[in-house]
C-alpha positions as CSV (number, residue, x, y, z in Angstrom):
1,X,84.2,112.7,153.4
2,X,80.8,113.3,151.6
3,X,80.9,114.3,147.9
4,X,81.2,118.0,147.5
5,X,77.9,119.6,146.4
6,X,79.9,121.9,144.1
7,X,79.5,119.7,141.1
8,X,77.2,119.7,138.1
9,X,76.1,122.9,136.5
10,X,77.7,125.8,138.3
11,X,78.6,129.4,137.7
12,X,81.9,128.2,136.3
13,X,80.4,125.7,133.9
14,X,79.8,122.0,134.5
15,X,82.0,120.5,137.2
16,X,82.5,116.7,137.2
17,X,84.0,114.9,140.2
18,X,86.6,112.2,139.5
19,X,85.9,108.5,140.0
20,X,88.1,108.6,143.2
21,X,86.0,111.4,144.6
22,X,82.7,109.5,143.9
23,X,84.1,106.3,145.4
24,X,85.2,108.2,148.6
25,X,81.6,109.6,148.9
26,X,80.0,106.1,148.4
27,X,82.4,104.6,151.0
28,X,81.5,107.4,153.5
29,X,77.8,106.6,152.9
30,X,78.4,102.9,153.6
31,X,80.3,103.7,156.8
32,X,77.5,106.1,158.0
33,X,74.8,103.4,157.3
34,X,76.7,100.2,158.4
35,X,79.2,101.4,160.9
36,X,82.9,101.9,161.0
37,X,83.9,98.3,161.3
38,X,82.9,97.3,157.8
39,X,85.7,96.2,155.3
40,X,85.9,98.3,152.2
41,X,88.9,96.8,150.4
42,X,88.6,96.1,146.7
43,X,88.1,92.3,147.3
44,X,85.4,92.6,150.0
45,X,81.7,92.5,149.5
46,X,81.2,96.1,150.6
47,X,84.3,97.2,148.6
48,X,83.0,95.6,145.4
49,X,79.6,97.1,145.8
50,X,81.0,100.6,146.5
51,X,83.2,100.4,143.4
52,X,80.3,99.3,141.2
53,X,78.1,102.1,142.4
54,X,80.9,104.7,142.1
55,X,81.7,103.6,138.5
56,X,78.1,103.7,137.4
57,X,77.6,107.2,139.0
58,X,80.9,108.4,137.4
59,X,79.7,107.3,133.9
60,X,76.3,109.0,134.4
61,X,78.0,112.3,135.5
62,X,80.4,112.1,132.5
63,X,77.4,111.7,130.1
64,X,75.8,114.7,131.7
65,X,79.0,116.7,131.2
66,X,79.1,115.6,127.5
67,X,75.5,116.7,127.1
68,X,76.4,120.1,128.6
69,X,79.5,120.6,126.3
70,X,77.6,119.4,123.2
71,X,75.7,122.7,123.2
72,X,78.8,124.8,122.3
73,X,80.8,125.2,119.1
74,X,84.1,124.9,120.9
75,X,83.3,121.6,122.6
76,X,80.6,119.8,120.6
77,X,81.6,116.8,118.5
78,X,80.2,114.6,115.7
79,X,76.4,114.9,115.3
80,X,76.2,117.4,118.2
81,X,78.4,119.7,116.3
82,X,76.2,119.3,113.2
83,X,73.2,120.3,115.3
84,X,75.0,123.4,116.7
85,X,75.9,124.3,113.1
86,X,72.3,124.0,112.0
87,X,71.3,126.6,114.7
88,X,73.3,129.2,112.8
89,X,72.3,127.7,109.4
90,X,75.8,126.5,108.5
91,X,76.0,122.9,107.5
92,X,79.0,120.5,107.5
93,X,80.5,120.0,104.0
94,X,79.9,116.5,102.8
95,X,81.8,114.5,100.2
96,X,81.4,115.9,96.7
97,X,82.9,115.0,93.3
98,X,85.1,117.3,91.3
99,X,84.2,118.6,87.8
100,X,86.3,119.9,85.0
101,X,85.9,121.3,81.5
102,X,87.9,119.1,79.0
103,X,88.9,119.9,75.4
104,X,88.9,117.0,73.0
105,X,90.7,117.0,69.6
106,X,89.5,114.4,67.0
107,X,90.4,113.2,63.5
108,X,87.5,115.0,61.7
109,X,84.0,115.6,63.0
110,X,83.2,113.1,65.7
111,X,80.6,112.3,68.5
112,X,81.8,111.4,71.9
113,X,78.9,110.1,74.0
114,X,78.1,110.9,77.5
115,X,79.4,108.3,79.9
116,X,82.8,108.1,78.2
117,X,85.6,108.2,80.8
118,X,88.8,110.1,80.9
119,X,91.6,110.0,83.4
120,X,94.9,111.3,84.6
121,X,98.2,109.5,84.6
122,X,97.7,108.9,88.3
123,X,94.5,107.0,87.6
124,X,91.9,109.6,88.7
125,X,88.8,108.8,86.5
126,X,86.3,111.4,85.2
127,X,83.0,110.7,83.4
128,X,81.6,112.8,80.5
129,X,78.3,114.3,81.5
130,X,76.9,115.2,78.1
131,X,77.7,114.3,74.5
132,X,80.5,116.2,72.7
133,X,80.4,116.8,69.0
134,X,83.7,118.2,67.6
135,X,83.6,121.1,65.2
136,X,86.2,122.5,62.8
137,X,88.3,125.3,64.2
138,X,89.9,128.2,62.2
139,X,93.2,126.4,62.2
140,X,91.6,123.4,60.6
141,X,91.5,121.1,63.7
142,X,88.4,119.5,65.0
143,X,87.7,120.2,68.7
144,X,84.9,120.1,71.2
145,X,84.5,120.8,74.9
146,X,82.4,119.2,77.6
147,X,82.1,118.8,81.4
148,X,83.4,115.7,83.2
149,X,82.8,114.7,86.8
150,X,85.0,112.5,89.0
151,X,83.7,108.9,89.5
152,X,84.3,109.3,93.2
153,X,84.1,112.3,95.6
154,X,87.1,113.9,97.3
155,X,89.5,116.8,97.2
156,X,92.1,114.6,95.6
157,X,90.2,114.9,92.3
158,X,90.8,118.7,92.1
159,X,93.6,118.0,89.7
160,X,95.7,120.7,88.1
161,X,95.3,121.9,84.6
162,X,96.4,119.6,81.8
163,X,96.3,116.5,83.9
164,X,93.2,114.8,82.4
165,X,95.0,113.6,79.3
166,X,94.0,109.9,78.8
167,X,90.9,108.3,77.4
168,X,90.0,105.2,79.5
169,X,89.0,103.3,76.4
170,X,91.4,104.5,73.7
171,X,89.8,105.6,70.4
172,X,91.8,106.1,67.3
173,X,89.5,109.0,66.3
174,X,90.4,110.9,69.5
175,X,93.8,112.6,69.0
176,X,94.1,114.3,72.3
177,X,92.3,115.4,75.4
178,X,93.1,117.8,78.2
179,X,91.6,120.0,80.9
180,X,92.7,123.6,80.2
181,X,91.8,124.7,83.7
182,X,92.1,122.9,87.1
183,X,89.2,120.6,88.2
184,X,87.2,122.1,91.0
185,X,84.5,121.2,93.5
186,X,85.9,118.0,94.9
187,X,85.3,117.9,98.6
188,X,86.3,115.5,101.4
189,X,83.9,115.0,104.3
190,X,84.6,117.9,106.6
191,X,86.1,116.7,109.9
192,X,85.2,118.2,113.3
193,X,88.3,120.4,113.5
194,X,87.8,122.0,110.1
195,X,84.1,122.4,110.6
196,X,84.5,123.9,114.0
197,X,87.0,126.5,112.8
198,X,84.6,127.5,110.0
199,X,81.6,127.7,112.4
200,X,83.6,130.0,114.7
201,X,84.6,132.2,111.7
202,X,81.1,132.3,110.2
203,X,79.5,133.0,113.5
204,X,81.5,136.3,113.5
205,X,80.8,137.1,109.9
206,X,77.4,135.6,109.0
207,X,76.6,135.2,105.3
208,X,75.4,138.6,104.1
209,X,75.9,141.6,101.8
210,X,79.3,142.7,103.2
211,X,82.5,141.5,101.6
212,X,83.3,139.3,104.6
213,X,79.7,138.1,104.7
214,X,80.1,136.9,101.1
215,X,83.3,135.1,102.2
216,X,81.2,133.3,104.8
217,X,78.7,132.2,102.2
218,X,81.3,131.1,99.7
219,X,83.1,129.1,102.3
220,X,80.1,126.8,102.5
221,X,80.5,125.7,98.9
222,X,81.9,122.2,98.2
223,X,85.6,122.4,97.3
224,X,86.2,125.9,98.5
225,X,89.2,125.9,100.7
226,X,89.6,129.7,101.3
227,X,88.3,133.1,100.2
228,X,90.1,136.4,100.3
229,X,87.9,139.5,99.5
230,X,90.2,142.5,98.8
231,X,88.3,145.8,99.3
232,X,89.6,148.9,97.6
233,X,87.9,151.8,99.6
234,X,90.0,154.5,97.9
235,X,89.0,156.8,95.1
236,X,91.9,155.5,92.9
237,X,93.2,152.1,91.8
238,X,95.0,150.2,94.5
239,X,98.5,148.6,94.0
240,X,97.0,145.5,92.4
241,X,95.1,147.6,89.8
242,X,91.6,147.2,91.2
243,X,89.1,149.9,90.4
244,X,88.2,152.5,93.0
245,X,85.6,151.4,95.5
246,X,85.6,147.8,94.4
247,X,85.8,144.3,95.8
248,X,88.1,141.7,94.3
249,X,87.2,138.2,95.5
250,X,89.9,135.6,95.3
251,X,88.6,132.0,95.7
252,X,90.6,128.9,96.2
253,X,88.7,126.0,94.6
254,X,85.0,125.8,93.9
255,X,82.7,125.6,90.9
256,X,82.4,128.8,88.9
257,X,78.6,128.8,88.5
258,X,78.1,127.9,92.2
259,X,80.4,130.8,93.1
260,X,78.7,133.3,90.9
261,X,75.2,132.4,92.1
262,X,76.3,132.6,95.8
263,X,77.9,136.0,95.2
264,X,74.7,137.3,93.5
265,X,72.5,136.0,96.3
266,X,74.6,137.8,99.0
267,X,75.9,140.8,97.2
268,X,74.5,144.2,98.3
269,X,73.3,146.7,95.6
270,X,76.0,149.1,94.5
271,X,79.0,146.8,95.1
272,X,81.4,146.8,92.2
273,X,83.1,143.5,91.7
274,X,86.3,143.1,89.7
275,X,88.2,140.1,88.4
276,X,89.2,138.4,85.2
277,X,86.4,135.8,85.4
278,X,83.0,137.0,84.2
279,X,80.1,134.6,84.8
280,X,76.6,135.5,83.7
281,X,73.8,134.3,86.1
282,X,70.2,135.3,87.0
283,X,69.5,137.0,90.3
284,X,66.5,136.3,92.5
285,X,64.3,138.6,90.4
286,X,65.2,136.9,87.2
287,X,67.4,139.7,85.9
288,X,70.8,138.8,84.3
289,X,73.9,139.7,86.3
290,X,77.6,139.5,85.4
291,X,79.7,138.4,88.4
292,X,83.5,139.1,88.4
293,X,86.0,137.3,90.6
294,X,89.2,135.3,90.3
295,X,90.5,131.9,91.4
296,X,93.5,132.1,93.7
297,X,96.6,130.5,92.4
298,X,97.3,127.2,94.0
299,X,101.1,126.7,94.5
300,X,101.9,123.0,95.0
301,X,104.8,122.7,97.5
302,X,107.5,120.0,97.5
303,X,109.2,119.0,100.8
304,X,112.3,117.0,101.6
305,X,112.8,115.9,105.2
306,X,116.2,114.4,106.0
307,X,116.3,112.7,109.4
308,X,118.6,111.1,111.9
309,X,116.5,108.8,114.1
310,X,117.0,106.7,117.2
311,X,115.5,103.5,118.6
312,X,112.2,105.3,119.3
313,X,111.6,105.7,115.5
314,X,108.7,103.6,114.1
315,X,110.0,102.1,110.7
316,X,106.4,101.3,109.6
317,X,104.6,104.5,110.5
318,X,107.2,107.2,111.2
319,X,107.7,108.5,107.7
320,X,103.9,108.6,107.1
321,X,103.4,110.5,110.4
322,X,105.9,113.1,109.3
323,X,104.3,113.5,105.8
324,X,100.8,113.8,107.4
325,X,101.8,116.4,109.9
326,X,103.7,118.6,107.3
327,X,101.0,118.3,104.6
328,X,98.1,119.0,107.0
329,X,99.9,122.2,108.2
330,X,100.6,123.5,104.7
331,X,97.1,122.7,103.5
332,X,95.5,124.7,106.3
333,X,97.4,127.9,105.3
334,X,95.0,130.6,104.0
335,X,95.4,132.7,100.8
336,X,98.3,135.1,101.1
337,X,99.9,133.4,104.1
338,X,103.6,132.9,104.0
339,X,104.9,129.4,104.5
340,X,107.6,129.8,107.1
341,X,110.1,126.9,107.0
342,X,110.8,127.2,110.7
343,X,107.1,126.4,111.5
344,X,107.6,122.9,110.0
345,X,110.4,121.8,112.4
346,X,108.2,121.5,115.6
347,X,105.8,119.3,113.6
348,X,108.5,117.0,112.4
349,X,110.2,116.8,115.9
350,X,106.8,115.9,117.4
351,X,107.1,112.5,115.8
352,X,108.8,110.0,118.1
353,X,112.3,108.8,117.5
354,X,113.8,111.9,115.7
355,X,117.2,113.2,116.9
356,X,118.0,115.6,114.0
357,X,116.0,117.0,111.0
358,X,116.8,119.1,108.0
359,X,113.9,120.4,106.0
360,X,113.9,121.8,102.5
361,X,110.9,123.2,100.6
362,X,110.1,124.7,97.2
363,X,107.5,125.1,94.5
364,X,109.8,123.2,92.1
365,X,110.9,119.7,92.9
366,X,114.3,120.4,91.3
367,X,114.9,123.6,93.3
368,X,114.3,123.1,97.0
369,X,116.1,124.9,99.8
370,X,115.8,126.7,103.1
371,X,113.8,129.8,102.0
372,X,110.3,130.7,103.1
373,X,107.6,130.6,100.4
374,X,106.0,134.0,100.3
375,X,102.5,134.3,98.8
376,X,100.7,137.3,97.3
377,X,97.1,138.1,98.0
378,X,95.9,135.8,95.3
379,X,98.2,132.9,96.0
380,X,98.1,129.9,98.4
381,X,100.2,126.9,99.0
382,X,99.1,123.2,99.1
383,X,100.9,120.0,99.6
384,X,100.1,116.4,98.7
385,X,101.8,113.8,100.8
386,X,103.2,112.3,97.6
387,X,105.2,115.5,97.2
388,X,107.0,114.9,100.5
389,X,110.2,112.9,100.6
390,X,111.4,111.5,103.9
391,X,115.1,110.4,104.0
392,X,115.9,108.5,107.2
393,X,119.4,108.6,108.6
394,X,120.6,110.9,105.9
395,X,121.7,113.8,108.2
C-alpha cells in the first residue's frame, strides 16, 4: 500500500514512518511501475534496490524529525540545546575551577609567593593567586590569608573546610595551612539533563527583581547547585528569626563576590535582604551596597549497600553502577529536601543481578541506619561515590 500522507509536520507534531512502512511504499511503487510479476525478495535486484531506497529515505526523514525536535527545550540535545538556551539568554555552565581562602601560619614574618601550591590529603591541588605576607597577631602568632584556585576545573574541588592542609613543597617556615571555609565555584561541564532542567525552571522564573527571579540568575553561576530564597511577608519575624518583610537567600555553592554582584544586579529597590554574610559591592550606578545572604549547609551522606546477587551480577561494573545511581540521586536533591531511604531501593534494584538489598545511610560514617535524613530550609545533602560502600553477598 502507498505510504500514508499523514507524516511529516502535522497538527500532532512531526510524524515519522518506520523503515518497514517506507519499504512497503517503495515496493508498491515498483509493482505499479514494473508489474506484479517482479521479485522483491531481499536477495533479488528489485528487492535490493527497494531496500537501499527505503533506508536512505528513512534516514532523511529521521534527520528531519531531529531538526524539528531540536527547537524545543524538552527534546533538543547537545549544541541544539545550547542554541535553545541562548534564545532565553541562559547559557550552559562550563567547567570552572574552585577557589578558597586559606590561612597560613608561619615561623615569624614570611613571604609566600604567588604560584605556591597547596593540597588536600586526597591530592586536590590549589595554586596561590597572590603573594601572602604574614603579620603578627594579638596572640603572638604570624598569620596571613590569600586566595587559592584549583589547578583543574570541576565540582570535586569544592572541598570542605579545613581540607587544604598541605604545602606541595614543604617549607620549614610554614607551620600550618588550612581553609577555614569550604572551597566554592568548582563546576563540572553541565550535561544535557541538568541543563534542560534548569532551562525549564528558568523559563518559568526568568532572572529578575523577584525572589525567584534572583534564584534564576544565581543558578547560572559556576558551582551553584541550588538556591532557596525564603520570603517573610509578615509584619513580624518568622520562625527562623528573619526580619519582617525580608528575603533570606540560602545558596549551595558559588563564589561570594559573584553571588553578591548577581543579587545587586537583579534585586528590586526596597527589598530587605537578611543573612549572616555581608558582602560589599558596587551597583550599576557606582554606589556601594551591602548584600546579605547565607550559604546552605552541605551535609555529606555516607551509604552502605549490602547485596545478595545472582549470576546476572557484573563483578567488574555492578558495584560502580550502584554507587553512581545512589550518588546521582542524592546530589540532585534540592535545599530542604528530605532524603527518604526508601527512594534509594528502586535505584539499587535497577542494577542487574541483585536479589536482595539492605541500605543504610547517615551523615556520620560510624552511625548509619535506616532513618531518613531530614533537612532544614538551609540544609542539603550530597554524596561522593567514595562515601558509598557496596558489600556483595553480605545479606
